[in-house]
N, C-alpha and C positions, 0 to 999 in steps of 0.2 A: 496571121501574126501580128500583134501590136507592139509598138516600141513604148517604153514606159521608164519613168523615173521615180525614185522615192526619197523623199526627205522627212526626218523627223526633228521635232523640236521637244526640249525637256529632258526628262530624267532617263535613266538606264532603261526603265520598264518601257518607256517610249520607244526607245533604241530596238529593244526585242520584238516589240509589237511592229514596227516597220520592217525589222528584218523578216518577220514571219510573213508579212505581206509581200516583201520581195521575191521570198522563195517560192510562194504560192504562185506567183506570175511567172517566174522562171519555170517551175514545174509544169505550168499549162503552155509552155512553148513560145512564151513572148521574150522578147528581146530588151535588155536594159540598156539605156542610151541616156548618158548624161546631157543636160540642155533639154533643147527642143525634142519633143517626141509626142507619141500619140496620146499617151496617158501620163497624168502625174497624181501621185497620192502624197499628201502633205499630213503626216501625222502630229496633231497638234498638242499643245500645252495650255493650261489655263490657271497656273497656279499663282499667277500674279496678273494685273492689268498689263504690264509689259508683254507677258507671255501670249496673252490673247492678242495684243497689236501686232506683235511679230509673226504669229500664226496667221492672222488675216492678211498680213503683207505678204507673206510666203504664198499664201493661197490666190492672191491677186496677181502676183508675178508670174505663177504657173499658168494661169488662164490665159496670159497673152502668148505663151509659147506651147501650150498643149491643146489639143482637141477636147479633151475631158479631163477635170480634176475631181479627185476625190479627197473630201476632207474627213480625216478619221482621228480617232484619239479622244483625249480628254476634253478638248475645246469642242469638239463635235456633239458632246452630252451636255454641254453648258446650256441651260435655259437663257432665254432672251435673245437679242438681236446680234449676236457675236459675229456672224456671218451673213448676216442680211446686207442685201445690195450689191452683192458680187456678181460678176457676170453669168449669164445663163448656163455655161457649159462647167459651173462648179455644183458638184453634188455633195452636200453633207450626209455622213454616214453616221448615225447616232446608234446606240446600243453596245452591249458588253464587248471588250477588246477581242475576246476569242471569237467572235463572229465577223469583225471586220474583214479578215482576209477571204472568207467565202464570200460575203457580200459583194466586194469589189471585183474579185476573180470571176464569179458568176456574172456580173453586168459587163465586164469587158469580154469574156467569152474565153473558153478553153479551146484547145486544139488536140484532139483525141491522140493518144498514143505517143505523145512527144514527151520526152523528159529533157530537160537542159541540164548541163553540167554547171553547178555553181562555182562561182569564181571566189575563192578565198581573198577578202579584201581586208580582214583584221586577223592578228594573231591572238586576239583575246575575244573570246565568245560570252555573251551575257545570256544566262540560262533563266528565264522567269519560271520561278517556282511556285509563287503566290500572286494573288491579285486582289484588288479591293481592300477596304478597311471598315470595320465595324465599329470603330470609336467615333467620337464626336467633339474634335477640337474645334473651340469656337470661331476660329479663323479659317477653317481648311474647307474647301469644296470637293476635295478628292473623294469622299464617301458618297457625294450626291452624282459623280459623274463616272466613278469606277464600281460603284454597288459595295455589297457586303464583301468581307473576306472569304477567300476561296483558295484551295490549294490543289497543285498538280499530284496525281499519284505518284508515287516512288518509282514504280517501273518505268513510267512515262519519262521522269526526269533522268533516270539512267540510261535510257536508251538514246535520250538527245545528247547526254553527256559523251556517251560512246561515239555517236555520230559526229559531233564536233572535234572531237580529238581525231578522228579518221579523217576529218577535212583537212587536218593541220594545225588546228588551235593549239597552242602551248599551254594557254590560261584560260580557265573557266571562271566566269564571276556568278554566284548565285544571288540573284535579285528578286525583288517584289515589293508592292506598295507598301506592304507592313510585314517584312520578312520574317520577324519573329514569331508570327502567328501561324508558320507553317505547320501543317499537321496532316499525315496521312492516317486517318483513324483506323483504317482496316489493318494496316500494317503495324499501328502503334509507334509510329515513327515521328519525332518533332524535328526542329531545325538541327539539334546537336547529333542525331542519328543520321538525318540527311548529309551533313556534312561528312560523317565518317564513311557513309555509302558512296559517295561522289568521289570522295578522295582515293578509292580504290579503284577507279576507272583506269584501265591499263593505258599506258602511253602518256598520262597526264602529268605535266611538269609543275603547274602551280593551280591552287584553288583560292579564289579570293572570295569574300564576303562583302556585300554592298552595304547599304544603309540598313541599320538596326535601331529599333527605339531602346531607351535604356532600361525600361521595365522588363524587356525580355534578355537582357543580358545577365543570364542566370549563372550560378556559380558552375553547373555543369557544362554549359556552352563555353563558358571561359575555358574550363580545363580541357574540352575537347579542341577548342581553336588553339591551344598553347602545345596540346600534346601530338597533334597531327602534323607531321612534317611538311606536308604539301601547302599546309594553309598560310597564306601569306600575313606577315605581321603588321597588319592595317586595318582599322576598322572606322567607320564613319556612323558616329552616334550624334543625332540631332540634338542640341541643347535648346534653342529657340530664345532662351532667355534665361539669366542667372538670378533673376529678383523672384522671390516666391510669391509675391502678390500678382506679378504678371503671369506666372505660371498657372496660378489658380484661374486668373481671367481667361487664360488661353484652354482651360480645362485639360492640361496636359498630365494630370493623375501621378506627378512626382514633384519633389522639391530639388533645390539646389544641392542639399546635403545627400539625398538619395543619388543623384547624378554622380557625385564625386565619390561616393563610396562603391557605386556599381562599376565605375570605370578604373578605380585604383588597381584592381587585380591584373589588369592588362599588362602592367609592367612596361616593358620597352615597346609594345605596340606603338604605330604611329597613329595618334588619335585626330581625327578631322572632325568637324560638326557643320550645322547650319545654326544660324541666328537670324532671327526676325527683328529689324529696326523699326522703331516709330509705332509699335503696337499701341492701341488706345490707351491702356493702363501704364505706358512706360514714360515716367519722368526722369529727370536727370539722375536722381539716386538710383532709379532702378538699372539704368544704363550703366552706372559705374559699377553695380553689383555684377552685371553681366561680363564686363571687363576683368573683375576679381575672379570669377568662376572659371573663366576660359584660361587664365593664368594658372590658377590652382589645378586644373585639370590636366595642364600640359598640352593642350590642343595647339597643333601646328596650322593647318589650313582652315580657313573660315569662310564658308559659303554664306555671304551677307544677302538678305532678302529686305527690302524696305517695305514695310507693310503696305498693302492695299486691299480695301474691302472687296470680298468675293460674295456675288449675288447667292441668296439662300443660306448664308452662314449666321451665325449667333451675331457676328460683329459687323455684318453688311452695312449697317447705318452709321457706323462710328470711324471716324478718322479724324481726331483732333490734332494730332501732332503735325506741326508745319512741314512742308516739303523740306525747307532749308535746314531744319533741325535733323531729319531723317537722313539728309545728304552729309550733312557734318559727323552724325554718328557712325554712318556707313563707312565715311572715309577714314576714320579713327580705328574701326574695327578691321579693315583692310590693310591699314598699315600696321596694326599688332599681327595679323597673319602673315604679312610679308616678312616681318622681322624674325617671327617664329619659324616659319620655314627654313630662312637663311640659317639660323642658328642650328637647326638640326642637319642642314646639309652640311654645315662647316665641321660638324663632328665627324663626318665621313672623310674628311681629308687624311690621307695617309693610311685609310683603311680600304679593305677589299669589300666588294659588293657583287652579288650576281644579279645581270641586269637581263631583262627581256627585251630585245630591241623591237619596237613595234613600228617604226618608220626610220627613214635613212637618217642616221647620225642621232637617233634618239631613243630611249627606252626607260624603263621603270624598275628600280630595283624591288626587293621583297616587301619593303614598307610603303611602297608607291612613292618613293622620293625619285624625282626626274634626273636623268644621267644624260649628258652629251658625250655620246660613245660610238666608236666605229664597230660595225659588224653587220653581217646580213640579217635582214629583217626575219624575224621569226626565230632567231637563234638566242640560246643565253649564253651571255659573255662575262667572263670575270672582268671587273673593272676596279681601279684603284683610283680613289679621289685625289686630284691634284690640285684644284680650286673650284670656286664657286661664283656663279654668275647669277643675274635674276632669273634666268631661264632653268637653271638647275645645276648639277655638279659635272665639272669638267673631268673626264677620265684621263689618267696618264697614259 
């Protein structure tokens, strides 16, 4: 038996990949131990230079406290010397994410006929239903490290959904690299059909959709999201820029008017987004247009990413916007995000919300607004807004 730890960096898809690795090692009879252990798995991210730096740093730290370290995830598939020069006990595991768990488990070694009991460490479970991307945004390295779009069969998704609910997860989150591309062609099921099917899982309290591209926000999908009671009223739709010239340079396949038109039918949904700051084609006027589109769309939380060139992409050799300008624009966007979040939270003062308590003293409402609330972890509690802080809504 080996002791192990698993850490992930990056997005919800990275989290699901790390969870698969964790469960595979548990199934093989190994013991999870935080801190120093025999084996460490670091599931990496490479979406920005900062993500690679943090991934390399995590692998280096793990090498000092573990006998063996396995580097998996997007960063492991990045060409170049991202993890060169690390200690000899670090092994980089490239290849499709679906194979990583088997490769690591096979190297660590299984113990026959041992089944470990998985400890429930989250009340919210992420279900990866799709992986990869077949599009070619000029700034994005993900198609290079994740491969082409592919989907899990409907039956496999439904089996995992039932298993997660039986484990005690109250909320499921459907996630993928390009979630709107989900297709089970044999069953003739797209994302809208998948939402309907997963929502019928016995015992499920909530169903949440993670990030989805605006081109995939069809009228049918919006109707299903609004008509299905278990679906949470929150959606993350990346914008990246509000300037049409920048969007063309990014090869994003939509313009700002299309973005606004497609999100408008969401109505009272809490809309969050991603924005890249300092893209090579972004000047001051283009950035001001981004601020305007964010305002018109009614976005609350903005995840801000200062542009950094990624190897192998169309803009790998271009980075003309000075770091100081990126920093200033990032600060403006984050301040706008803070103000818009506070405004939405203030609207909940004196009103009730159903909050899923996911850690002591904290939880999230249906629209993913954060609450400071009392209740047992894993329970849904009725909360009335009393006041607002920078951390969330205070329950009465």
